[in-house]
C-alpha positions in Angstrom: -40.1 -171.2 -78.5 -38.9 -174.2 -80.4 -41.5 -176.9 -79.5 -41.5 -180.5 -80.5 -44.3 -183.1 -80.2 -43.4 -186.7 -79.8 -46.1 -189.2 -81.0 -45.4 -192.9 -80.5 -47.7 -195.0 -82.6 -48.7 -198.6 -83.0 -51.7 -199.3 -85.2 -53.1 -195.8 -85.3 -53.9 -195.6 -89.0 -57.2 -194.0 -88.4 -55.9 -191.4 -85.9 -52.5 -190.3 -87.2 -53.6 -188.0 -90.0 -56.4 -186.2 -88.1 -54.0 -185.8 -85.1 -51.2 -184.3 -87.2 -53.7 -182.0 -88.9 -55.0 -180.6 -85.6 -51.5 -180.2 -84.2 -50.4 -178.2 -87.3 -53.5 -176.0 -87.1 -52.8 -174.8 -83.5 -51.8 -171.2 -82.9 -48.3 -172.2 -81.8 -45.6 -173.5 -84.1 -44.8 -177.1 -83.5 -42.6 -179.7 -85.0 -43.8 -183.3 -84.9 -41.9 -186.6 -84.6 -43.9 -189.8 -85.2 -42.2 -192.9 -83.8 -43.8 -195.9 -85.3 -43.2 -199.4 -83.8 -43.7 -201.4 -87.0 -47.5 -201.0 -87.0 -49.4 -203.8 -88.6 -51.9 -201.5 -90.2 -51.0 -198.6 -92.5 -49.8 -196.2 -89.9 -46.2 -196.1 -91.2 -47.3 -195.5 -94.7 -49.7 -192.7 -93.8 -47.0 -191.1 -91.7 -44.6 -191.2 -94.6 -47.2 -189.3 -96.7 -47.6 -186.7 -93.9 -43.8 -186.2 -93.8 -43.8 -185.6 -97.6 -46.8 -183.1 -97.3 -45.3 -181.2 -94.4 -41.6 -181.2 -95.1 -39.6 -179.7 -92.2 -42.5 -179.9 -89.7 -43.4 -183.6 -89.6 -40.8 -186.3 -89.2 -40.8 -190.0 -88.7 -38.7 -192.7 -87.2 -39.6 -196.3 -88.2 -38.6 -198.9 -85.6 -38.1 -202.6 -86.4 -40.7 -203.9 -83.9 -42.9 -203.1 -80.9 -40.0 -201.8 -78.7 -42.0 -200.2 -76.0 -43.4 -196.8 -74.9 -40.5 -195.8 -72.7 -37.8 -196.3 -75.3 -40.0 -194.5 -77.9 -40.1 -191.4 -75.7 -36.5 -191.5 -74.7 -35.5 -191.8 -78.4 -37.9 -188.9 -79.2 -36.7 -186.7 -76.4 -33.1 -187.1 -77.4 -33.9 -186.5 -81.1 -35.7 -183.3 -80.2 -33.0 -182.0 -77.9 -30.4 -182.6 -80.6 -32.4 -180.4 -82.9 -32.5 -177.5 -80.5 -35.9 -178.1 -78.8 -36.8 -175.6 -76.0 -39.6 -177.8 -74.9 -40.9 -181.3 -75.8 -44.5 -182.5 -75.6 -45.4 -186.2 -75.1 -48.9 -187.3 -75.8 -51.0 -190.1 -77.1 -52.2 -190.3 -80.7 -55.7 -191.5 -80.0 -57.2 -188.1 -79.0 -57.4 -189.0 -75.3 -55.1 -186.0 -75.0 -56.6 -183.0 -76.8 -54.2 -180.9 -78.9 -56.2 -177.9 -77.7 -54.3 -177.8 -74.4 -50.9 -177.4 -76.0 -50.8 -173.6 -76.4 -51.4 -173.3 -72.6 -48.8 -175.9 -71.9 -46.1 -174.3 -74.1 -46.9 -170.9 -72.5 -46.6 -172.1 -69.0 -43.5 -174.3 -69.4 -41.5 -171.1 -69.5 -42.2 -170.8 -65.8 -42.1 -174.5 -64.8 -39.9 -177.5 -65.5 -42.8 -179.7 -66.6 -46.5 -179.1 -67.2 -48.6 -182.2 -66.6 -52.0 -182.7 -68.2 -53.8 -184.0 -65.0 -57.0 -185.9 -64.7 -57.0 -185.8 -60.9 -56.6 -182.2 -59.8 -59.6 -179.9 -59.4 -61.1 -179.2 -62.8 -59.7 -182.4 -64.3 -62.3 -184.9 -65.7 -62.5 -188.4 -67.0 -64.7 -189.6 -69.9 -68.1 -190.6 -68.4 -67.9 -193.7 -70.5 -65.3 -195.2 -68.2 -66.6 -198.1 -66.1 -66.5 -197.8 -62.3 -63.9 -200.5 -62.2 -61.6 -198.7 -64.6 -62.0 -195.5 -62.7 -61.2 -197.3 -59.4 -58.1 -198.9 -60.8 -56.7 -195.6 -62.2 -57.5 -193.6 -59.1 -56.2 -196.3 -56.8 -52.9 -196.5 -58.8 -52.3 -192.7 -58.5 -53.8 -191.8 -55.1 -52.8 -194.9 -53.1 -50.4 -197.3 -54.7 -47.8 -194.9 -56.2 -48.1 -192.4 -53.4 -47.7 -195.0 -50.7 -44.7 -196.7 -52.3 -42.9 -193.7 -53.7 -44.2 -190.8 -51.6 -45.0 -188.6 -54.6 -47.0 -185.4 -54.3 -48.2 -185.2 -57.9 -51.9 -186.2 -58.2 -51.6 -187.9 -61.6 -48.3 -189.8 -61.5 -49.3 -192.0 -64.5 -50.2 -189.1 -66.8 -48.9 -189.5 -70.3 -49.6 -185.9 -71.4 -46.7 -183.7 -70.5 -44.8 -180.7 -71.7 -41.1 -180.8 -70.7 -38.7 -177.9 -70.6 -35.3 -178.6 -72.1 -33.7 -178.0 -68.7 -35.9 -180.7 -67.1 -35.0 -183.4 -69.7 -31.3 -182.6 -69.5 -31.3 -182.6 -65.8 -33.1 -186.0 -65.5 -30.3 -187.6 -67.6 -32.4 -189.7 -70.0 -29.8 -192.5 -70.1 -30.6 -193.5 -66.5 -34.3 -194.0 -67.2 -34.9 -197.8 -67.4 -38.7 -198.2 -67.4 -40.1 -199.1 -70.8 -43.9 -199.8 -70.4 -46.5 -197.6 -68.9 -44.6 -197.4 -65.6 -42.2 -195.1 -67.6 -44.7 -192.3 -66.7 -44.3 -193.0 -63.0 -40.5 -193.1 -63.2 -40.3 -189.8 -65.0 -42.8 -188.2 -62.4 -40.7 -189.6 -59.6 -37.4 -188.3 -60.9 -39.0 -184.8 -61.3 -39.9 -184.8 -57.6 -36.6 -186.3 -56.5 -34.7 -183.6 -58.4 -36.8 -180.8 -56.8 -38.3 -179.6 -60.1 -41.2 -177.2 -60.3 -44.2 -179.1 -61.6 -47.6 -177.7 -62.8 -50.6 -180.0 -63.0 -53.0 -178.6 -65.5 -56.5 -180.0 -65.4 -57.6 -181.8 -68.6 -60.6 -183.7 -69.8 -59.4 -187.2 -70.6 -61.5 -188.6 -73.4 -61.6 -192.3 -74.1 -59.9 -193.2 -77.4 -62.2 -192.4 -80.4 -61.0 -195.2 -82.7 -59.0 -198.4 -82.3 -58.2 -200.7 -79.4 -56.5 -199.6 -76.1 -53.1 -201.1 -75.5 -53.6 -200.8 -71.7 -54.6 -204.4 -71.0 -54.9 -206.0 -67.5 -51.5 -207.7 -67.8 -49.9 -204.4 -68.7 -51.5 -202.7 -65.6 -50.3 -205.5 -63.3 -46.7 -205.3 -64.6 -46.7 -201.5 -64.1 -47.9 -202.0 -60.5 -45.1 -204.3 -59.4 -42.5 -202.3 -61.3 -43.2 -199.3 -59.0 -41.2 -201.2 -56.4 -38.2 -201.3 -58.7 -38.3 -197.5 -59.0 -38.1 -197.1 -55.2 -35.2 -199.6 -55.0 -33.3 -198.0 -57.8 -33.5 -194.4 -56.7 -34.3 -194.4 -53.0 -36.7 -192.1 -51.2 -37.8 -188.5 -52.0 -36.7 -185.4 -50.2 -40.0 -183.7 -51.0 -38.2 -180.6 -52.3 -40.3 -180.5 -55.5 -42.7 -177.6 -56.0 -46.0 -179.2 -57.1 -48.8 -176.8 -58.0 -52.0 -177.1 -60.0 -53.9 -174.7 -62.2 -57.2 -173.9 -60.6 -60.2 -173.6 -62.9 -63.8 -172.6 -62.3 -66.3 -175.4 -62.3 
């Protein structure tokens, strides 16, 4: 299977090389596209060296500024599809999403339209270092806010760790996706359900970032919350034809 990983980066100089090294060491063949939004540290420079060291497997797109998470992924998805990708993985570069899950994701996306690395299905776990307030906000956003406004079934609608089949991305029609910040994850999850796709939520351990500063600030969270209404207004209600399942694991 021709699998691509899309890695948006902004100031990930200390994470980018270890992440690429771990991805390339996996027992599944992956191509990697780094999309750097004009990082102010040495991320772009380090990425260029990785491209030179791993010609043909690691690629980079340098963007002129901080243009947003949503546009980075849409650009990366289109780039991968143009190069014959059978599946496309989206993930963070800060190790909150472990590369170790990817062989399972790639294997299961043959049966599903999208595999979601989920924190909130049985077997999923959050880093115990999360504060109670942070846990409450995240759980509330997924279990109450998004489900109440949009009527989604998926347990982790804000998940940023996904493996997409080519069919799913082509069917969504990437040009219609307008969200650019973290609400991009919600819009993509909503479109999957509206289009009746088969979704697998795979339980993951979500580790807090190891190095660097989180981009998920309070203003970003508030903006994402109110933009959920825009998604409902833009696309209308769900018909609940999606097939949402989750992988059960033993405790």
